[in-house]
Every structure is written in C-alpha cells, then in structure tokens.
PADRENDREN-925251 format. One record per atom (N, C-alpha, C): x, y, z; residue in three letters. Coordinates in steps of 0.2 Angstrom, whole numbers, plus 5000, padded with zeros to 4 digits. Example, Ala and Ser with C-alpha at 12.3 -4.5 7.8 and 13.67 -1.06 7.14 Angstrom:
BEGIN
506649725039ALA/506249785039ALA/506649845039ALA/506449895035SER/506849955036SER/506450005039SER/
END
This chain:
BEGIN
510447835059MET/510647905061MET/510647955056MET/510847935050ARG/510947975044ARG/510247995042ARG/509747945042LYS/509047955039LYS/508748005044LYS/508847995051LEU/508548045056LEU/508748115055LEU/509348125053PHE/509648185052PHE/509348215046PHE/509248185041LEU/508948205035LEU/508248225036LEU/507848185039VAL/507148205041VAL/507148265045VAL/507548275050MET/507548335054MET/507748395050MET/508148385045LEU/508348445041LEU/507848465037LEU/507448415034ILE/506848435029ILE/506348465034ILE/506148445040ILE/505648475044ILE/505848545046ILE/506448555047CYS/506748625049CYS/506648665043CYS/506848645037ALA/506848685031ALA/506048705029ALA/505648655030SER/504948665029SER/504648715034SER/504848715040LEU/504548765045LEU/504848835044LEU/505448835042THR/505748905040THR/505448935034THR/505248895029ALA/504948915023ALA/504248945025ALA/503848905029ALA/503148925031ALA/503248985035ALA/503648995040LEU/503749055043LEU/503849115039LEU/504349105034ALA/504549165030ALA/503949185026ALA/503449135023GLN/502849155019GLN/502349195024GLN/502349165030GLN/501849205035GLN/502049275036GLN/502649285037ASN/502949355039ASN/503049395033ASN/502949375026SER/503049415021SER/502449455019SER/501849445022GLY/501249485022GLY/501349555024GLY/501049605021LEU/501149675024LEU/500549685028LEU/500649725034THR/500149745038THR/499749805035THR/499149805036ASN/498749855033ASN/498749915038ASN/498949975036MET/499050035040MET/498550085038MET/498050075034GLY/497550115032GLY/497050125037GLY/496750185038ARG/496250195042ARG/495750245039ARG/495150235039ALA/494550275037ALA/494450325042ALA/494350385041PRO/494150445046PRO/493450425049PRO/493350445055ARG/492750425059ARG/492350495058ARG/492050505053GLY/491650565052GLY/491950615047GLY/491550665046GLU/491750725042GLU/492350765045GLU/492850775040ASP/493450805042ASP/493850765048ASP/493750705048GLY/494050665053GLY/494750645050GLY/495150615055VAL/495850595053VAL/495850525050VAL/496150515044GLY/496250455041GLY/496950445039GLY/497050385036ARG/497750375033ARG/497650325027ARG/498050335022VAL/498050295016VAL/498650245016VAL/498450185015ASP/498950125014ASP/498850105007ASP/499350125002ALA/499350114995ALA/499850054993ALA/499550014989ARG/500049964986ARG/500049974979ARG/500749984977ILE/500850004970ILE/501149944966ILE/500849924961LEU/501049864957LEU/501049884950LEU/501449844946ASP/501449844939ASP/500849804936ASP/500749804929ALA/500249764927ALA/500249694928ALA/500849664929GLU/500849594931GLU/500849584938GLU/500749634943GLY/500649624950GLY/501249624954GLY/501849644951ASN/502449654954ASN/502549724958ASN/502749724964PRO/502849794967PRO/503249834964PRO/503149904964ILE/503549954961ILE/503849994967ILE/504449994967LYS/504850034972LYS/504950104970LYS/504850154974GLY/505050224973GLY/504550264969GLY/503850234969ALA/503350274966ALA/503150324971ALA/503050394969LYS/502750444973LYS/502050444973LYS/501750434979VAL/501050434981VAL/500850494984VAL/500350534981GLU/500150594984GLU/499450604985GLU/499150624990LEU/498450624992LEU/498250694993LEU/497750714990LYS/497450784991LYS/496750774993LYS/496550814998SER/495850815001SER/495650885002SER/494950894999LYS/494650955001LYS/494150945006LYS/494250985012ARG/493850975018ARG/493351025018ARG/492851025022THR/492351075023THR/492651145023THR/492251185020GLY/492551255020GLY/493051265014GLY/493151215010GLY/493651215004GLY/494351215006GLY/494551195012ARG/495251195014ARG/495551135011ARG/496151135008LEU/496551085005LEU/497051055010LEU/497050985011CYS/497550955014CYS/497950905010CYS/498550895011GLU/498950855006GLU/499450815011GLU/499550755008ALA/500050705011ALA/500450665006ALA/501050645006TRP/501350605001TRP/501950565004TRP/502050515001ASN/502650465003ASN/502850424996ASN/503350384997TRP/503650344992TRP/503550274993TRP/503450234988SER/503350164990SER/503950124991SER/503950074996ASN/504550034997ASN/504649974992ASN/505149934994SER/505249884989SER/504649834989SER/504149834994ALA/503549794993ALA/503049824989ALA/503149884987GLY/502649924984GLY/502149964988GLY/502249964995GLN/501849995000GLN/502050065001GLN/501550105001ALA/501650175003ALA/501150195008ALA/501350205014VAL/500950225020VAL/500950305021VAL/500450335019LEU/500450415020LEU/500350435027LEU/500550495029PRO/500450515036PRO/499750525037PRO/499550525043PRO/498750535045PRO/498650605043PRO/497950615041LEU/497750685038LEU/497050695039LEU/496850755040HIS/496150775040HIS/495850765033HIS/495350735033MET/495050715026MET/494350735025MET/494250755019GLY/493550765017GLY/493250695014GLY/492650695011GLN/492450635009GLN/492750615002GLN/492850654998GLN/493150644991GLN/493950654991GLN/494350604989LEU/495050614989LEU/495350604982LEU/495850634981ARG/496250624974ARG/496950594976ARG/497050534973LEU/497650504975LEU/498050494968LEU/498650524968THR/499050534962THR/499650494963THR/499850444958ILE/500450404958ILE/500850414952ILE/501450424953GLN/501950424948GLN/502550394949GLN/502850354945ALA/503450314945ALA/503850324939ALA/504550324939PRO/504950324933PRO/504750264929PRO/504650274922GLY/504550224918GLY/503850204917GLY/503350234921PHE/502650214921PHE/502250274920PHE/501650264918VAL/501150314916VAL/500850344923VAL/500850404924LYS/500550444930LYS/499850424930LYS/499550414936GLN/498850394937GLN/498550434943GLN/497950454942THR/497550484947THR/496950454948THR/496750434954VAL/496150394956VAL/495750434961VAL/495150434961THR/494650464966THR/494450414971THR/494550424977LEU/494450384983LEU/493850404987LEU/493450364990ASP/492950374995ASP/493350365002ASP/493350415006ALA/493650405012ALA/493450345017ALA/492850325016SER/492550275020SER/492850205018SER/493250205012ASN/493550135010ASN/494250135012ASN/494550175016LEU/495250175018LEU/495450125023LEU/494950085026ASN/495150035031ASN/495449975027ASN/495449975021GLU/495849925017GLU/496349955013GLU/496849915011PRO/497449945007PRO/497049965000PRO/497350024997ILE/497150044990ILE/497650014986ILE/497449974981VAL/497949944976VAL/497849974970VAL/498449994967VAL/498450034961VAL/498949994956VAL/498749984950HIS/499149954945HIS/499350004940HIS/500050014939LEU/500250064934LEU/500450024928LEU/500350064922LEU/500550034916LEU/501250064914LEU/501650024911ARG/502350054908ARG/502250104902ARG/502650154902LYS/502650194896LYS/502850154890LYS/502550174885SER/502850134879SER/503350174875SER/
END
C-alpha cells in the first residue's frame, strides 16, 4: 500500500510539473497590419544578455503613416519581460525604443509585416 501511495504521488508531481511548464509559455499578442496604414499591435519580449526577462522596461513605438502623420503607443514589460502595446494605425517603417533602469537604451527599426511574431530585444547592462 505504501509503494502504491508513493507511485501515485510521483505521478501526480510529474503531471503537475508538466502542466506548469506547458502554461508558462506566453501567448503571442502581436498582429501585423493588413495593408498600408492598417491597424497592428506589437508584442515585445524584453530580455537581458543572458536571456532573462526584464520587468519594468518602457517600450515605445513610433510610426509615421501616409501623409506624415505620427502615431505612438507605449507600455511597460511585465515580470515575464512581455510588453503588449495597444493596437495602432501603422506605416511600414516603425521605430521601437526600449529603456529600462540599469540598461542601455536601445532603438530598433521594424518592418510592420513582421509583427505576427513577438519582437525579441536583448538589452545590455550599463557599465
């Protein structure tokens, strides 16, 4: 009876660990716009050089649309390093600026057609 109890305990622990790993993945919230000046959304993953998530990084997107109009959106990364920006009318060239305390500010240029996948940015620590 004792062996059966131990086997059941090990099976339960294994299933719990497997479910926890399965649920730890982040859902992709990024969406590429469907055409010029369409609405899209950035899902950014902010990590340090070792691949650890950075919480509290400000992620700001600037987009120049047709006619020179500027649209902006921003958000801060959560404990998983994920920052999902609000939906925004987008031009084809986007500038994403990321800044976090203790890290070097970084600006990257994005192509709006690539937003169906998360944008992963690695920040370097200030020396």
